[in-house]
VOTOR-933181 format. One line per 4 residues: number of its first residue (from 1); their letters; for each residue x, y, z of C-alpha. Coordinates in steps of 0.25 Angstrom, whole numbers. Example, Ala and Ser with C-alpha at 12.3 -4.5 7.8 and 13.67 -1.06 7.14 Angstrom:
1) as) 49,-18,31  55,-4,29
// end
This chain:
1) xxxx) -591,-300,-480  -583,-292,-490  -568,-291,-491  -568,-276,-488
5) xxxx) -560,-270,-476  -565,-259,-467  -555,-249,-461  -559,-239,-451
9) xxxx) -554,-225,-452  -552,-220,-438  -553,-205,-437  -557,-194,-427
13) xxxx) -563,-181,-431  -559,-183,-446  -545,-186,-443  -541,-200,-447
17) xxxx) -532,-208,-437  -520,-212,-445  -523,-227,-440  -535,-227,-450
21) xxxx) -526,-225,-462  -516,-236,-457  -529,-245,-455  -532,-242,-470
25) xxxx) -518,-247,-474  -520,-260,-466  -534,-262,-471  -531,-259,-486
29) xxxx) -521,-270,-486  -532,-280,-480  -543,-275,-489  -534,-278,-501
33) xxxx) -530,-292,-496  -544,-295,-494  -548,-290,-507  -558,-280,-502
37) xxxx) -560,-265,-501  -555,-256,-489  -567,-248,-483  -564,-236,-474
41) xxxx) -574,-234,-463  -575,-220,-458  -583,-215,-446  -584,-201,-441
45) xxxx) -590,-188,-444  -587,-180,-457  -577,-191,-461  -581,-194,-475
49) xxxx) -568,-188,-480  -560,-198,-472  -567,-209,-480  -561,-203,-493
53) xxxx) -548,-202,-485  -548,-217,-481  -550,-221,-496  -538,-212,-500
57) xxxx) -530,-220,-489  -534,-234,-496  -549,-237,-492  -558,-242,-504
61) xxxx) -570,-235,-499  -576,-230,-486  -588,-231,-476  -590,-218,-469
65) xxxx) -599,-215,-456  -600,-200,-455  -609,-197,-443  -608,-188,-431
69) xxxx) -609,-200,-421  -596,-204,-427  -588,-191,-426  -579,-197,-415
73) xxxx) -576,-211,-412  -586,-218,-403  -586,-233,-403  -601,-236,-404
77) xxxx) -604,-228,-416  -592,-231,-423  -593,-246,-421  -608,-246,-425
81) xxxx) -604,-240,-439  -592,-249,-441  -600,-262,-437  -612,-258,-446
85) xxxx) -602,-255,-458  -595,-269,-456  -608,-276,-455  -613,-269,-468
89) xxxx) -600,-270,-476  -594,-283,-471  -579,-280,-472  -569,-291,-471
93) xxxx) -561,-283,-461  -561,-270,-453  -548,-263,-450  -547,-251,-440
97) xxxx) -535,-244,-434  -531,-248,-419  -534,-234,-414  -541,-233,-401
101) xxxx) -554,-231,-409  -551,-242,-419  -547,-252,-408  -561,-249,-401
105) xxxx) -569,-249,-414  -563,-262,-420  -564,-270,-407  -579,-266,-404
109) xxxx) -583,-268,-419  -576,-282,-419  -583,-285,-406  -597,-281,-411
113) xxxx) -595,-288,-424  -589,-301,-418  -577,-301,-426  -562,-302,-424
117) xxxx) -553,-290,-421  -538,-289,-423  -534,-277,-416  -521,-268,-417
121) xxxx) -515,-276,-429  -502,-273,-435  -504,-282,-448  -515,-286,-456
125) xxxx) -515,-297,-468  -525,-305,-476  -522,-320,-476  -531,-330,-484
129) xxxx) -541,-319,-485  -541,-316,-470  -537,-304,-462  -525,-307,-453
133) xxxx) -521,-297,-442  -508,-296,-434  -506,-289,-421  -495,-288,-411
137) xxxx) -497,-295,-397  -489,-296,-385  -483,-282,-387  -479,-286,-401
141) xxxx) -471,-298,-398  -481,-307,-406  -490,-304,-417  -504,-310,-418
145) xxxx) -510,-314,-431  -525,-313,-430  -535,-319,-440  -550,-318,-439
149) xxxx) -561,-327,-438  -573,-328,-447  -581,-316,-442  -579,-303,-450
153) xxxx) -574,-293,-452  -560,-294,-447  -558,-282,-438  -544,-276,-436
157) xxxx) -537,-264,-430  -523,-260,-434  -512,-254,-426  -508,-240,-428
161) xxxx) -495,-236,-436  -494,-251,-442  -501,-250,-455  -496,-240,-465
165) xxxx) -507,-230,-470  -509,-230,-485  -505,-217,-493  -518,-210,-496
169) xxxx) -523,-209,-510  -532,-198,-514  -536,-204,-527  -542,-216,-520
173) xxxx) -558,-216,-520  -568,-225,-514  -583,-226,-510  -587,-219,-497
177) xxxx) -600,-224,-491  -607,-220,-479  -610,-227,-465  -621,-223,-456
181) xxxx) -619,-221,-441  -625,-232,-433  -627,-225,-420  -634,-212,-416
185) xxxx) -627,-203,-406  -638,-206,-395  -634,-221,-397  -619,-219,-395
189) xxxx) -615,-220,-380  -602,-213,-380  -600,-198,-383  -588,-190,-386
193) xxxx) -588,-177,-378  -574,-172,-382  -560,-174,-386  -547,-171,-379
197) xxxx) -535,-170,-388  -520,-170,-383  -514,-159,-391  -500,-160,-396
201) xxxx) -497,-175,-394  -494,-185,-404  -502,-198,-403  -495,-210,-398
205) xxxx) -502,-220,-407  -499,-211,-420  -485,-207,-416  -473,-211,-425
209) xxxx) -464,-207,-414  -466,-210,-399  -457,-207,-387  -461,-213,-374
213) xxxx) -456,-212,-360  -457,-223,-349  -453,-224,-334  -439,-220,-337
217) xxxx) -443,-205,-340  -445,-205,-324  -457,-196,-323  -467,-187,-330
221) xxxx) -456,-177,-333  -448,-188,-340  -457,-187,-352  -453,-173,-355
225) xxxx) -441,-178,-364  -449,-190,-369  -460,-180,-374  -449,-170,-380
229) xxxx) -443,-182,-388  -457,-186,-393  -460,-172,-397  -447,-170,-404
233) xxxx) -449,-182,-413  -464,-179,-416  -468,-191,-408  -478,-195,-396
237) xxxx) -474,-197,-382  -477,-211,-376  -475,-217,-362  -474,-231,-355
241) xxxx) -485,-236,-346  -475,-234,-334  -474,-219,-337  -489,-218,-339
245) xxxx) -492,-226,-326  -483,-217,-318  -491,-205,-322  -480,-198,-330
249) xxxx) -487,-197,-343  -502,-199,-348  -507,-213,-352  -509,-207,-367
253) xxxx) -494,-209,-369  -493,-223,-364  -487,-233,-374  -489,-248,-372
257) xxxx) -499,-259,-370  -508,-251,-361  -505,-238,-369  -503,-235,-384
261) xxxx) -498,-245,-394  -489,-237,-403  -481,-240,-416  -473,-227,-419
265) xxxx) -461,-226,-428  -452,-223,-416  -454,-226,-402  -444,-220,-391
269) xxxx) -445,-226,-378  -439,-217,-367  -437,-224,-353  -446,-235,-356
273) xxxx) -442,-249,-351  -451,-257,-361  -462,-264,-353  -470,-274,-361
277) xxxx) -483,-265,-361  -475,-253,-367  -469,-262,-377  -482,-266,-382
281) xxxx) -486,-252,-386  -473,-248,-394  -465,-260,-397  -469,-259,-412
285) xxxx) -464,-245,-414  -455,-245,-426  -443,-239,-419  -441,-240,-404
289) xxxx) -430,-231,-397  -428,-233,-382  -421,-224,-372  -419,-230,-359
293) xxxx) -408,-231,-349  -411,-245,-345  -404,-253,-356  -412,-265,-351
297) xxxx) -425,-259,-353  -434,-269,-361  -438,-259,-371  -424,-259,-377
301) xxxx) -427,-273,-383  -437,-266,-392  -429,-254,-396  -423,-251,-410
305) xxxx) -415,-240,-403  -411,-239,-388  -404,-229,-380  -400,-233,-366
309) xxxx) -399,-220,-358  -406,-209,-351  -419,-205,-358  -417,-191,-352
313) xxxx) -404,-189,-360  -408,-196,-373  -422,-191,-375  -419,-176,-374
317) xxxx) -407,-178,-383  -415,-185,-393  -426,-174,-392  -416,-163,-395
321) xxxx) -410,-171,-407  -424,-173,-413  -427,-159,-411  -415,-155,-419
325) xxxx) -417,-165,-430  -432,-162,-432  -430,-147,-430  -439,-145,-418
// end
């Protein structure tokens, strides 16, 4: 086993998910502490240029599998390439972003290799030459310190918007080596027929600002001022499970334990009481602002700023103020 660290570059149609560069930042520190090299693993079609980009962001070298079977993420062919690369190069650790694809790929790969996996981590360190991972548990009330057994490599996925991405340096260079695809198209059980993209919406998981509505908005029409504030601030619109279960807004907007886990710079909760499952998805936001007419709502305990009042008065007023200040 080497002291090198693999980091997977999550991309779609040649566009890198920002969590990949955050993963590079986390992996760079681990590789330095272990005294090894940081190796970017890039899978896709026509993605060789992304390997050079990964090196600019801090990788020492890159392994690239460029094949039509890898054009879009499918678990079987991606995992087959990653597993073969791990078996051939014997890295000490493999780090992936905790995106939907990263969570699936890391879990499947760890299971196939019979190694341990620390998922959705918020801190990584090396102690006495061994990787140690920290992840929140019990809606962030405790943090679990995870150590690994003897089986290698150590598998880790890192939470989005926790680790800072490095500043790219175009002067960096490194070796780019090829990986071969393992599975032929006829051997892959899943097929991607088409994609549907929601136009004009900001991704909840990537958003720096999120404005969410809960049962207090009163119905589907109550999300109109919530949406207006989110748009004025250049953010995304979220919702509590209660609002989603009531059929007021699609599940794609749900924040919480059974929805999206988010960590924005600013989270504005409008008419949300603060059920445990909702707090699990947003409690680690850098700044939490609560607008609720119930002064005893549990979510106020986690608020940095709170307004006790009618959201239908305060939210439109905030929207107009932001429009004026931002020139919208």
